[in-house]
C-alpha positions in Angstrom: 35.0 9.2 40.5 32.8 9.5 43.7 32.8 6.7 46.2 28.8 5.5 47.5 29.2 7.3 50.6 30.2 10.9 48.6 27.4 10.2 46.4 24.9 9.6 49.0 25.9 12.7 51.0 25.8 14.6 47.7 22.6 13.6 47.2 21.3 14.5 50.8 22.9 17.7 50.4 20.8 18.3 46.9 17.5 17.0 48.8 18.0 19.4 51.7 19.0 22.3 49.9 17.2 22.5 46.4 15.2 19.5 45.7 13.1 21.1 42.9 16.4 21.2 40.6 17.3 17.7 41.6 16.2 15.0 38.9 13.2 13.0 40.2 15.2 9.6 39.8 17.6 11.1 42.6 14.9 12.6 44.8 14.0 10.6 48.1 10.5 9.1 47.4 9.0 11.5 49.8 10.3 14.4 47.9 8.4 13.0 44.6 5.4 14.6 43.2 2.6 11.8 42.5 1.5 11.7 38.8 -1.5 13.6 38.0 -4.4 11.4 36.8 -4.5 13.3 33.7 -1.2 12.7 32.8 -1.9 8.7 33.3 -4.8 9.2 30.9 -2.6 11.0 28.3 0.1 8.4 28.8 -2.5 5.5 28.4 -3.9 7.2 25.4 -0.1 7.7 23.9 0.2 3.8 24.4 -2.8 3.2 22.5 -2.1 5.5 19.9 1.6 3.7 19.3 -0.3 0.5 19.4 -2.6 1.0 16.6 0.2 2.8 14.6 2.2 -0.7 15.0 -0.9 -2.6 14.2 -1.5 -0.5 11.3 2.4 -0.9 9.8 2.0 -4.9 10.4 -1.4 -6.1 10.1 -3.3 -6.3 6.6 -6.6 -7.1 8.8 -6.0 -4.0 11.3 -5.8 -1.5 8.3 -8.9 -2.9 6.5 -10.8 -2.5 10.0 -9.7 0.7 10.1 -10.7 1.5 6.5 -13.8 0.3 7.0 -14.2 2.3 10.6 -13.2 5.5 8.2 -16.2 4.3 5.8 -19.0 3.6 8.2 -18.9 6.9 10.1 -19.9 8.7 7.5 -22.1 6.3 6.5 -24.1 5.7 10.0 -24.8 9.3 9.6 -26.6 9.0 6.3 -28.2 5.7 7.2 -30.1 7.4 10.1 -31.2 10.5 11.5 -31.3 8.8 15.5 -28.6 8.9 17.6 -28.5 6.0 19.4 -28.9 3.9 15.8 -25.4 6.3 14.9 -23.9 5.0 17.8 -24.5 1.6 17.6 -23.7 1.4 13.7 -20.3 3.1 14.6 -19.9 0.8 18.1 -20.2 -2.3 16.3 -17.1 -1.7 13.9 -15.0 -0.3 16.7 -15.8 -3.4 18.6 -14.7 -5.9 15.3 -11.6 -3.1 15.4 -10.8 -4.1 19.2 -11.4 -8.0 18.9 -9.2 -7.8 15.9 -6.5 -5.8 17.8 -6.7 -8.4 20.8 -6.7 -11.5 18.3 -3.6 -10.1 16.8 -2.2 -9.4 20.2 -2.7 -13.4 21.2 -1.5 -14.5 17.5 1.9 -12.7 17.8 2.5 -13.7 21.7 1.9 -17.4 20.7 4.1 -16.8 18.0 6.8 -15.3 19.8 6.3 -17.8 22.5 6.1 -20.7 20.6 7.4 -19.9 16.9 7.1 -23.5 15.6 3.9 -25.3 14.8 1.7 -26.8 17.3 -1.7 -28.3 17.8 -2.6 -26.2 20.9 -1.5 -23.0 19.7 -3.1 -23.1 16.8 -6.7 -24.1 18.8 -5.7 -20.8 20.6 -5.5 -18.9 17.2 -8.5 -20.5 16.1 -10.6 -19.5 19.0 -9.4 -15.9 18.5 -10.6 -15.8 14.7 -13.6 -17.3 16.3 -14.1 -14.3 18.4 -13.3 -11.9 15.3 -16.1 -14.0 13.3 -18.7 -13.5 16.3 -17.9 -9.9 16.4 -18.3 -9.3 12.6 -21.4 -10.9 12.7 -23.0 -8.9 15.4 -21.8 -5.7 13.6 -23.5 -7.4 10.3 -26.6 -7.7 12.2 -26.8 -4.1 13.7 -25.5 -2.9 10.0 -28.3 -4.8 8.4 -31.3 -3.7 11.1 -30.2 -0.6 10.6 -30.7 -0.6 6.8 -33.7 -2.7 6.9 -35.4 0.4 9.3 -33.9 3.1 6.5 -35.4 1.2 3.5 -38.4 0.5 4.8 -39.3 2.9 7.6 
Protein backbone atom coordinates (compact mmCIF):
# COMPACT_ATOMS: atom_id res chain seq x y z
CA UNK A 1 0.00 0.00 0.00
CA UNK A 2 1.36 3.41 -0.98
CA UNK A 3 1.38 6.42 1.27
CA UNK A 4 -0.19 9.68 0.13
CA UNK A 5 3.23 11.22 -0.55
CA UNK A 6 4.35 8.22 -2.62
CA UNK A 7 1.11 8.33 -4.61
CA UNK A 8 1.48 12.07 -5.35
CA UNK A 9 5.12 11.57 -6.37
CA UNK A 10 4.12 8.76 -8.73
CA UNK A 11 1.37 10.89 -10.25
CA UNK A 12 3.84 13.75 -10.84
CA UNK A 13 6.18 11.29 -12.50
CA UNK A 14 3.39 9.94 -14.71
CA UNK A 15 2.16 13.38 -15.67
CA UNK A 16 5.68 14.54 -16.48
CA UNK A 17 6.70 11.53 -18.57
CA UNK A 18 3.67 10.02 -20.23
CA UNK A 19 0.68 12.27 -19.81
CA UNK A 20 -1.25 10.67 -22.63
CA UNK A 21 -1.21 7.21 -21.02
CA UNK A 22 -2.48 8.22 -17.58
CA UNK A 23 -6.22 7.95 -16.85
CA UNK A 24 -7.97 11.30 -17.26
CA UNK A 25 -9.12 11.52 -13.63
CA UNK A 26 -5.47 11.25 -12.49
CA UNK A 27 -4.16 14.00 -14.77
CA UNK A 28 -3.71 17.57 -13.60
CA UNK A 29 -6.49 19.86 -14.88
CA UNK A 30 -4.20 21.50 -17.44
CA UNK A 31 -3.38 18.15 -19.08
CA UNK A 32 -7.02 17.18 -19.61
CA UNK A 33 -8.50 17.90 -22.98
CA UNK A 34 -11.79 19.80 -22.88
CA UNK A 35 -14.81 17.88 -24.18
CA UNK A 36 -15.66 18.56 -27.78
CA UNK A 37 -19.00 20.29 -28.44
CA UNK A 38 -20.12 17.31 -30.50
CA UNK A 39 -19.43 14.97 -27.57
CA UNK A 40 -21.68 17.10 -25.36
CA UNK A 41 -24.44 16.96 -27.97
CA UNK A 42 -24.12 13.20 -28.31
CA UNK A 43 -24.18 12.82 -24.55
CA UNK A 44 -27.32 14.96 -24.33
CA UNK A 45 -28.93 12.87 -27.09
CA UNK A 46 -28.08 9.67 -25.23
CA UNK A 47 -29.62 11.05 -22.03
CA UNK A 48 -32.76 12.09 -23.90
CA UNK A 49 -33.17 8.72 -25.56
CA UNK A 50 -32.58 6.99 -22.23
CA UNK A 51 -35.32 9.16 -20.73
CA UNK A 52 -37.74 8.35 -23.55
CA UNK A 53 -36.99 4.64 -23.19
CA UNK A 54 -37.63 4.79 -19.43
CA UNK A 55 -40.84 6.74 -20.01
CA UNK A 56 -41.93 4.17 -22.61
CA UNK A 57 -41.43 1.35 -20.12
CA UNK A 58 -43.13 3.04 -17.18
CA UNK A 59 -45.79 5.44 -18.45
CA UNK A 60 -48.90 4.51 -20.40
CA UNK A 61 -49.56 8.13 -21.46
CA UNK A 62 -46.08 8.40 -23.01
CA UNK A 63 -46.59 5.13 -24.90
CA UNK A 64 -49.88 6.47 -26.24
CA UNK A 65 -48.29 9.74 -27.34
CA UNK A 66 -45.43 7.93 -29.07
CA UNK A 67 -47.90 5.70 -30.94
CA UNK A 68 -49.86 8.79 -31.95
CA UNK A 69 -46.60 10.34 -33.19
CA UNK A 70 -45.78 7.24 -35.24
CA UNK A 71 -49.23 7.44 -36.84
CA UNK A 72 -49.12 11.21 -37.25
CA UNK A 73 -45.96 11.33 -39.35
CA UNK A 74 -47.34 9.39 -42.34
CA UNK A 75 -50.77 10.98 -41.83
CA UNK A 76 -49.21 14.44 -42.11
CA UNK A 77 -47.65 13.49 -45.44
CA UNK A 78 -50.97 12.15 -46.69
CA UNK A 79 -52.99 15.09 -45.44
CA UNK A 80 -50.99 17.89 -47.03
CA UNK A 81 -48.43 18.46 -49.72
CA UNK A 82 -47.20 21.71 -48.19
CA UNK A 83 -44.01 21.51 -46.17
CA UNK A 84 -45.08 23.97 -43.47
CA UNK A 85 -48.39 22.23 -42.89
CA UNK A 86 -46.59 18.91 -42.48
CA UNK A 87 -44.13 20.49 -40.07
CA UNK A 88 -46.96 22.06 -38.05
CA UNK A 89 -48.85 18.77 -37.86
CA UNK A 90 -45.84 16.75 -36.69
CA UNK A 91 -44.59 19.52 -34.38
CA UNK A 92 -47.97 19.78 -32.66
CA UNK A 93 -47.84 16.08 -31.75
CA UNK A 94 -44.21 16.40 -30.64
CA UNK A 95 -45.24 19.31 -28.44
CA UNK A 96 -47.90 17.18 -26.76
CA UNK A 97 -45.28 14.48 -26.16
CA UNK A 98 -42.84 17.01 -24.70
CA UNK A 99 -45.40 18.49 -22.31
CA UNK A 100 -46.51 14.99 -21.32
CA UNK A 101 -42.88 14.15 -20.48
CA UNK A 102 -42.60 17.31 -18.36
CA UNK A 103 -45.89 16.54 -16.63
CA UNK A 104 -44.72 13.01 -15.89
CA UNK A 105 -41.41 14.31 -14.52
CA UNK A 106 -43.24 16.78 -12.25
CA UNK A 107 -45.60 14.07 -11.01
CA UNK A 108 -42.74 11.64 -10.31
CA UNK A 109 -40.79 14.35 -8.47
CA UNK A 110 -43.85 15.24 -6.38
CA UNK A 111 -44.45 11.58 -5.54
CA UNK A 112 -40.80 11.18 -4.56
CA UNK A 113 -40.72 14.27 -2.35
CA UNK A 114 -44.13 13.73 -0.76
CA UNK A 115 -45.42 10.16 -1.17
CA UNK A 116 -48.63 10.79 0.78
CA UNK A 117 -51.68 12.70 -0.33
CA UNK A 118 -51.34 16.47 0.00
CA UNK A 119 -53.55 19.28 -1.32
CA UNK A 120 -50.66 21.39 -2.61
CA UNK A 121 -49.12 18.42 -4.42
CA UNK A 122 -52.53 17.59 -5.90
CA UNK A 123 -52.82 21.17 -7.16
CA UNK A 124 -49.37 20.97 -8.79
CA UNK A 125 -50.27 17.71 -10.50
CA UNK A 126 -53.57 19.16 -11.70
CA UNK A 127 -51.75 22.13 -13.20
CA UNK A 128 -49.46 19.76 -15.10
CA UNK A 129 -52.47 17.87 -16.42
CA UNK A 130 -54.06 21.16 -17.45
CA UNK A 131 -50.92 22.01 -19.43
CA UNK A 132 -51.17 18.68 -21.25
CA UNK A 133 -54.84 19.37 -21.99
CA UNK A 134 -54.08 22.83 -23.40
CA UNK A 135 -51.34 21.52 -25.69
CA UNK A 136 -53.56 18.63 -26.79
CA UNK A 137 -56.29 21.12 -27.73
CA UNK A 138 -53.76 23.14 -29.72
CA UNK A 139 -52.70 19.99 -31.57
CA UNK A 140 -56.34 19.11 -32.24
CA UNK A 141 -56.91 22.61 -33.67
CA UNK A 142 -53.88 22.31 -35.94
CA UNK A 143 -54.98 18.89 -37.20
CA UNK A 144 -58.60 20.01 -37.62
CA UNK A 145 -57.49 23.05 -39.61
CA UNK A 146 -55.30 20.96 -41.88
CA UNK A 147 -58.13 18.46 -42.36
CA UNK A 148 -60.62 21.21 -43.29
CA UNK A 149 -58.16 22.67 -45.81
CA UNK A 150 -57.50 19.21 -47.26
CA UNK A 151 -61.20 18.32 -47.58
CA UNK A 152 -62.52 21.73 -48.65
CA UNK A 153 -59.79 23.44 -50.70
